[in-house]
C-alpha positions in Angstrom: 83.8 -38.4 -173.9 85.5 -35.8 -171.6 83.8 -32.4 -171.8 85.3 -29.1 -170.5 83.0 -29.4 -167.5 80.2 -31.4 -166.0 77.6 -30.1 -163.6 77.8 -31.4 -160.0 74.7 -33.3 -159.0 74.1 -34.2 -155.4 72.5 -37.4 -154.2 69.0 -37.3 -155.6 67.4 -38.4 -152.3 68.7 -35.1 -150.7 67.1 -33.1 -153.4 63.8 -35.1 -153.2 63.5 -34.1 -149.5 63.2 -30.5 -150.6 60.8 -31.4 -153.4 58.4 -33.0 -150.9 58.3 -29.8 -148.9 57.6 -27.8 -152.1 54.7 -30.2 -153.0 53.3 -29.9 -149.5 53.4 -26.1 -149.4 52.4 -25.7 -153.1 54.6 -22.5 -153.1 56.7 -22.8 -156.2 58.1 -19.3 -156.8 57.6 -15.7 -155.8 60.3 -15.5 -153.1 59.3 -18.6 -151.2 60.9 -20.0 -148.0 63.6 -21.9 -149.8 64.7 -18.9 -151.7 64.9 -17.0 -148.4 66.8 -19.8 -146.8 69.3 -20.0 -149.6 70.0 -16.3 -149.5 70.7 -16.5 -145.8 73.0 -19.5 -146.1 74.8 -17.9 -149.0 75.5 -14.7 -147.1 76.8 -16.8 -144.2 79.0 -19.0 -146.4 80.4 -16.1 -148.4 80.8 -13.7 -145.4 78.7 -10.9 -146.9 75.8 -8.8 -145.6 73.5 -8.5 -148.5 72.6 -10.9 -151.4 69.6 -11.4 -153.7 69.0 -14.6 -155.5 68.0 -13.9 -159.1 67.1 -15.6 -162.4 70.7 -15.9 -163.8 74.0 -14.1 -163.9 73.0 -12.0 -167.0 69.9 -10.6 -165.3 72.1 -9.9 -162.3 74.3 -7.6 -164.4 71.3 -5.9 -166.0 69.7 -5.3 -162.6 73.0 -3.8 -161.4 73.2 -1.4 -164.4 69.5 -0.4 -163.9 69.8 0.0 -160.1 72.8 2.3 -160.4 71.0 4.4 -163.0 73.8 4.2 -165.5 73.8 6.1 -168.7 76.3 6.8 -171.5 79.5 4.9 -171.6 80.6 2.0 -169.5 84.3 1.0 -169.5 84.6 -2.8 -169.7 86.8 -5.7 -170.8 86.8 -7.4 -174.2 88.0 -10.6 -172.6 84.9 -12.1 -171.0 81.8 -14.1 -171.9 79.5 -12.2 -174.2 76.9 -11.6 -171.5 79.1 -8.9 -169.9 79.0 -6.7 -173.0 75.5 -7.7 -174.1 74.0 -6.6 -170.8 75.6 -3.1 -171.2 74.1 -2.8 -174.7 70.7 -4.3 -173.6 70.4 -1.6 -171.0 71.0 1.2 -173.6 74.6 2.0 -172.6 77.7 2.0 -174.7 80.5 -0.4 -173.9 84.0 1.1 -174.2 86.6 -1.7 -174.3 90.0 -1.2 -172.8 92.8 -3.8 -173.0 93.7 -6.4 -170.5 96.7 -7.2 -168.4 98.8 -9.8 -170.2 99.7 -11.7 -167.0 96.2 -11.9 -165.3 93.9 -11.6 -168.3 91.9 -9.1 -166.3 91.1 -5.5 -167.3 94.2 -3.2 -167.1 93.5 -0.3 -164.6 96.0 1.9 -166.4 94.0 1.6 -169.6 90.8 2.3 -167.6 92.2 5.6 -166.5 93.1 6.6 -170.0 89.6 5.8 -171.4 87.6 7.9 -169.0 85.7 10.9 -170.5 82.8 13.1 -169.5 80.4 10.5 -170.9 81.7 7.7 -168.7 79.4 6.6 -165.9 80.9 3.3 -164.7 83.4 0.5 -164.9 82.2 -3.1 -165.4 85.1 -5.4 -164.8 85.2 -9.2 -164.9 87.1 -11.5 -162.5 88.2 -13.7 -165.4 88.3 -17.4 -164.6 87.5 -16.4 -161.0 90.9 -14.6 -160.8 90.2 -11.2 -159.0 90.8 -7.9 -160.8 93.1 -5.3 -159.3 90.2 -4.2 -157.2 92.1 -1.7 -155.2 93.4 0.2 -158.3 90.0 0.1 -159.9 88.1 1.3 -156.8 90.6 4.1 -156.3 90.1 5.3 -159.9 86.4 5.1 -159.5 86.4 7.1 -156.3 88.7 9.8 -157.7 86.7 10.1 -161.0 83.2 9.7 -159.4 82.4 6.5 -161.3 80.3 3.5 -160.3 81.9 0.0 -160.3 80.2 -3.3 -161.1 82.2 -6.5 -160.8 81.1 -9.4 -163.0 82.0 -12.3 -160.6 80.2 -15.0 -162.7 83.2 -17.3 -162.1 84.2 -16.0 -158.6 82.0 -17.9 -156.2 83.9 -18.3 -152.9 87.0 -16.4 -154.0 88.7 -14.2 -151.4 91.2 -11.4 -151.4 93.3 -11.1 -148.3 90.7 -13.3 -146.5 87.8 -11.0 -147.6 85.1 -12.0 -150.1 85.7 -10.7 -153.6 82.0 -9.7 -153.7 82.7 -7.0 -151.0 84.3 -4.8 -153.7 82.6 -2.3 -156.0 79.2 -0.8 -155.8 77.6 -4.1 -156.9 79.1 -7.6 -157.6 77.2 -10.2 -159.5 77.6 -14.0 -159.7 76.3 -16.8 -161.9 74.9 -20.0 -160.5 74.5 -21.7 -163.9 74.9 -25.5 -164.1 78.4 -25.2 -165.5 79.6 -23.3 -162.4 81.3 -25.0 -159.4 78.3 -23.9 -157.3 75.0 -24.0 -159.2 71.3 -23.8 -158.8 70.8 -25.3 -162.4 70.0 -21.7 -163.5 70.5 -18.8 -161.3 72.6 -15.9 -160.1 73.1 -13.3 -157.4 73.4 -9.6 -156.9 75.6 -8.5 -154.0 76.0 -5.0 -152.5 77.1 -3.4 -149.2 74.5 -0.6 -149.6 71.1 -1.6 -148.0 69.2 1.1 -149.9 70.6 -0.2 -153.2 69.7 -3.7 -152.2 66.1 -2.5 -151.5 66.0 -1.0 -155.0 67.2 -4.2 -156.6 64.6 -6.2 -154.6 61.9 -4.0 -156.2 63.5 -4.3 -159.7 63.6 -8.1 -159.6 59.9 -8.4 -158.7 58.1 -6.1 -161.2 58.6 -3.1 -158.9 56.0 -4.5 -156.5 55.7 -2.7 -153.2 52.8 -4.8 -151.9 50.1 -6.7 -153.9 48.6 -3.5 -155.4 51.4 -1.0 -155.2 54.5 -0.4 -157.4 57.5 1.4 -156.2 59.1 1.7 -159.7 59.7 0.0 -163.0 60.7 -3.6 -162.6 61.1 -6.9 -164.4 60.7 -10.6 -163.5 64.2 -11.4 -162.1 63.1 -13.8 -159.4 64.0 -17.5 -159.1 62.0 -20.6 -158.1 61.9 -22.9 -155.1 63.1 -25.7 -157.3 66.3 -23.9 -158.1 66.8 -22.8 -154.5 66.4 -26.4 -153.4 69.3 -27.4 -155.7 71.4 -24.6 -154.3 70.7 -25.6 -150.7 71.8 -29.2 -151.4 74.8 -28.2 -153.4 76.0 -25.7 -150.8 76.7 -28.7 -148.5 79.2 -30.0 -151.0 80.9 -26.8 -152.2 84.0 -27.0 -150.0 84.5 -30.6 -151.1 84.0 -29.6 -154.8 86.6 -26.8 -154.5 89.1 -29.1 -152.8 88.7 -31.8 -155.4 89.2 -29.2 -158.2 92.2 -27.9 -156.4 93.7 -31.4 -156.3 93.0 -31.9 -160.0 94.5 -28.5 -160.8 97.6 -29.4 -158.9 97.9 -32.6 -160.9 97.7 -30.5 -164.1 100.5 -28.4 -162.8 102.9 -31.3 -163.0 102.9 -31.0 -166.8 103.3 -27.2 -167.0 107.1 -27.2 -167.1 107.0 -29.0 -170.4 104.1 -26.9 -171.8 104.9 -24.3 -174.5 102.9 -21.5 -173.0 101.8 -19.9 -169.7 98.9 -19.8 -167.2 97.3 -16.6 -166.0 99.0 -15.2 -162.9 97.1 -15.4 -159.6 98.3 -13.3 -156.7 99.4 -15.0 -153.5 96.8 -13.0 -151.4 94.0 -14.7 -153.4 92.0 -17.6 -152.0 91.2 -19.1 -155.4 88.2 -21.4 -156.2 89.7 -23.4 -159.1 86.7 -22.5 -161.3 88.7 -23.2 -164.5 92.1 -24.6 -165.7 93.1 -22.1 -168.4 96.3 -22.3 -170.4 97.6 -19.8 -173.0 99.5 -21.3 -175.9 102.5 -19.7 -177.5 100.6 -19.6 -180.8 97.1 -19.9 -182.2 98.3 -22.5 -184.6 99.4 -24.7 -181.8 96.1 -24.3 -180.0 94.1 -25.2 -183.1 96.2 -28.3 -183.7 95.8 -29.4 -180.0 92.0 -28.9 -180.0 91.6 -30.9 -183.2 93.7 -33.8 -181.9 91.9 -33.7 -178.5 88.5 -33.7 -180.2 89.5 -36.8 -182.3 90.1 -38.5 -178.9 86.7 -37.4 -177.6 88.1 -34.7 -175.4 86.5 -31.3 -175.6 88.2 -28.3 -174.1 86.8 -24.8 -174.8 88.2 -21.6 -176.1 87.2 -19.3 -173.2 87.1 -16.5 -174.3 87.1 -16.3 -178.1 86.8 -14.0 -180.0 87.7 -10.8 -178.2 84.5 -9.0 -177.7 85.3 -5.8 -179.7 84.5 -8.1 -182.7 80.8 -8.3 -181.7 78.5 -7.1 -184.6 76.5 -4.9 -182.4 79.3 -2.8 -180.9 81.0 0.0 -182.6 84.5 0.2 -181.3 87.1 0.3 -184.1 90.2 0.5 -181.9 91.8 -2.9 -181.3 92.6 -4.3 -177.9 95.8 -5.9 -179.0 96.5 -8.0 -175.8 93.0 -9.3 -175.6 92.9 -10.1 -179.3 96.2 -12.0 -178.9 95.3 -13.9 -175.7 91.8 -14.7 -176.9 93.3 -16.5 -179.9 95.6 -18.6 -177.7 93.6 -19.3 -174.5 92.1 -22.7 -173.8 90.3 -24.0 -170.8 91.1 -27.7 -170.2 88.6 -30.1 -168.7 88.0 -29.6 -165.0 85.1 -31.0 -162.9 84.7 -33.0 -159.7 84.5 -36.5 -161.3 87.5 -36.0 -163.6 90.3 -38.5 -162.8 94.1 -38.0 -162.7 94.3 -40.8 -165.4 92.2 -38.6 -167.7 94.4 -35.6 -167.0 97.4 -37.7 -167.8 95.9 -38.6 -171.1 94.9 -35.0 -171.9 98.3 -33.7 -171.4 100.1 -36.5 -173.1 98.2 -35.6 -176.2 99.0 -31.9 -175.8 102.7 -32.6 -175.4 102.7 -35.0 -178.3 101.2 -32.4 -180.6 103.4 -29.6 -179.5 106.6 -31.7 -179.8 105.8 -32.9 -183.3 
């Protein structure tokens, strides 16, 4: 079987070395030494000043919303994983969907401007497939209209814009370190901000609000992560450049088939240092996508419809206006298998099947 992705697992002996230290210290969680080491090494690798390792990418977004004190309406994208919208609703705010740019699949800054009202408190934009949003346009709108900006960078580990980390933009950026991501800690995520005071607030929020063993600075939750997860991250960080290079090579092999493909790929700007988190294609029609998926599945190949359906269809949101571009793209977008142990022979087979279906 060829799944859409497979988690990278390092040599088990390297992980076991960290486990021995955990056993010797008997310090399993509560911001232990490995968590601290991972945070330091991640900041160094990503070229950022402040980062907190948290439970997962969803908690990261919820902490960002809470730390910024957001209320009312948050403008967001309907073309993302459900956690982006669910976090807004979970924190008692109202998501306001605006349509996406047809070329990049990211939120369209022009639509953002049109949707702002007196009740708008923030913009929550996703770097879809790790492809950066138009951060300069979004940040300019936010400054001019006095709005906060959160970037959901769940897919954007290691991505750069003009040589600068994508996590440097906005008031807060978040990332997921879930097992399906190119860098993972099995389960995990991160919150990134340039503001040290905001970082301090988030540090309280992720640890029940503790300000010492018997003092509480404010309301908090359990957003911490364990030494075991940090250990996996520390080992995997040694391989992340190799993983990205391998995925780049595989993506370039996919590219050889694109001239014959009846569809397009999302546009990525030349100033972007991409991480090859996914290999998305957008078919000319939903009918073609469905036929291709059915045929691939019969051959034990399992791509995934990231992201379907468009999120304005969620039963717990109340937006009746359609986002026509997102609705159309979500019905035609498919992520093909991409992971570090995928072979070029498997890619050849995948695309031969795709081309055979589309040419029938």
